Steps between C-alpha positions, in 0.01 A plus 500: 500500500846405591621173360646259755869450462607140521842441645699206371490191712840413630587135545529387858862437591550165671834433662709201407466365854120521485500318166728232642278445805188478286654247262640307796154470656361398163765231455444357849121512453529317166674213679230516766433200719771305318773712660535298825484177302775616264724593796441156653571325169826692460605400852411136434690513170814632671482237774416229247805578287732470799342185637410331171830555323675388817335157466655466153852533641600183689697562819486876445798681650501835674664660193236360263221601737638855517527519119142375463355722771675817384370444147134449592423875547622566146259241360218666691580848367548376143177301510302805607653729237520259206180301560242663727545857374469425125197279561332774700580767241381271218166453677474877547565549128235246407245664731582852377618614843853575380376717215281688745795559732714619210228754416511651849680835545794342682855426381479160335830370645330541838294189415819293502626663820175418681508136393865481602424631850196277550668177395818578691300540819317174425831317449671616821311272744579197283870584492513537879304178559719307255816602684338417834411153373858449381632605839270257680542209256875510442619693806669758278668820602453790259740793473301784347665777302201732527604769247579235239186299581275805469665606174484148355137456606395831345688433176373141473140598567517799265668297226251213521196727525619723214565203271170336598315827442676545165385154391143576604472837323677402177378144434142384447338410833483125435859485377624704797339257744649204313849652507469568872415134561810392306715745697402354837623154394821652365563681828419202722664217307762639264653793688793470744313651793454203730787297353853592379546595136758221463211255478388657171651434154767751399283663234226547758750653741604746228135592443451580866805724497303750290153443645404684821382195697833370630642849575185577699534176696871552566449854628209394721708210630788731585260730685346215701819303577785748454744286696469215248431679170653812348336759278631561149491837324433322171179352641390844609569639151304225320206536736501879462507476118204259492312718748554809284398313185179373661411846627569653158280253311220526754507880512496529119205260482306686769552851356442394138181644355252248374 
């Protein structure tokens, strides 16, 4: 009798694009029915910042209204990356979903890319609605520098998401959620996004000169109202350095063997 010859089983090759689409569907499905609600909440948050902060400024001028309105999109992007993303990743860690995804035969950095794409798309309607509310409420005229605005939006979103993801994959889940809650208050109340930095103490101004929050806001502001605000190469450098650092920490944490 002739013995059957067994040929080695070759692993099925899955393209990077197919892996990305599968993880993208998974990410959207994990949000589920909450997705429309999250989009609505982000839009309400953007409009609420513009309207609510405007009530705190008596006899608000056109210049102050433009400063406030052009800073609101930055708050929205930072809130998503520094708060919503780490909380979602922390819950996935606690449930074991993140470990399962890391065990899949896909490049682990792709997990970050998918989250970045999903939350960027979720943030875009809120940004547009916030600017529309500012236009209607304060009768503002925006002068968009589209290349700068796109670059600043991508860098800000990537920086915030990378840092938020790094917090979630390196810190214990409970601590990561606590830190994200502290960050949202720091961004809203103690960062010169909706108010000039001159209103802060000098030592706080110096701190923001090395943090990525003010550079992100200044670049976004220059992209939204280029006729009133100018971009600074130093802001671009600081934002790029923080983005690279966040991506490095997150990638090392994702590819590290457990």
